[in-house]
C-alpha positions as CSV (number, residue, x, y, z in Angstrom):
1,X,-42.4,0.4,-37.6
2,X,-40.9,-0.6,-34.3
3,X,-37.4,0.4,-33.4
4,X,-35.8,-2.4,-31.3
5,X,-32.4,-1.8,-29.9
6,X,-30.6,-4.5,-28.0
7,X,-28.3,-3.5,-25.3
8,X,-25.0,-5.5,-25.3
9,X,-24.6,-7.7,-22.4
10,X,-21.4,-7.5,-20.4
11,X,-19.9,-10.6,-18.9
12,X,-17.2,-10.1,-16.2
13,X,-13.8,-11.5,-17.0
14,X,-12.3,-13.7,-14.4
15,X,-8.7,-12.8,-13.5
16,X,-6.7,-15.9,-12.5
17,X,-5.2,-15.9,-9.0
18,X,-1.7,-16.7,-10.4
19,X,-1.8,-13.3,-12.2
20,X,-2.9,-11.3,-9.1
21,X,-0.7,-13.0,-6.5
22,X,2.7,-11.6,-7.5
23,X,1.3,-8.0,-7.5
24,X,-0.5,-8.6,-4.2
25,X,2.8,-9.9,-2.6
26,X,4.8,-7.0,-3.9
27,X,2.2,-4.5,-2.7
28,X,2.1,-6.2,0.7
29,X,5.9,-6.0,1.1
30,X,6.0,-2.4,0.1
31,X,3.3,-1.6,2.6
32,X,5.2,-3.5,5.3
33,X,8.4,-1.6,4.4
34,X,6.5,1.8,4.6
35,X,4.9,0.9,7.9
36,X,8.4,0.0,9.3
37,X,10.0,3.2,8.2
38,X,7.0,5.3,9.4
39,X,6.4,3.4,12.6
40,X,9.6,1.8,13.9
41,X,12.7,3.4,12.3
42,X,14.3,4.9,15.4
43,X,16.2,3.8,18.4
44,X,17.3,0.2,18.8
45,X,15.6,-1.1,15.6
46,X,17.2,1.6,13.4
47,X,18.6,0.4,10.1
48,X,20.3,3.8,9.4
49,X,22.5,5.7,11.7
50,X,21.2,9.0,13.0
51,X,17.7,10.5,13.0
52,X,17.4,11.3,9.3
53,X,14.7,8.8,8.4
54,X,12.8,9.7,11.6
55,X,12.8,13.4,10.8
56,X,11.8,12.7,7.2
57,X,8.7,10.8,8.2
58,X,8.0,12.7,11.4
59,X,4.7,14.3,10.3
60,X,3.5,11.1,8.7
61,X,4.1,9.3,12.1
62,X,1.8,11.8,13.9
63,X,-0.8,11.7,11.1
64,X,-1.0,7.9,11.4
65,X,-1.0,8.0,15.2
66,X,2.5,6.6,16.0
67,X,3.9,8.3,19.0
68,X,7.5,9.5,18.7
69,X,8.2,11.9,21.6
């Protein structure tokens, strides 16, 4: 008596671009906003008065290689 087991085949499901695109755009905008606050929020391009944002992301700036002093 032979035992034959068939392994189920898995077929990849294609995700339409119109379902991915809004999430990709949102992720990209959030990344641009984060890069702005970490890399450029100080001095002449400052959106907020004072150095509060700069001090909040200060260690992140150095970790990512942005000079700030």
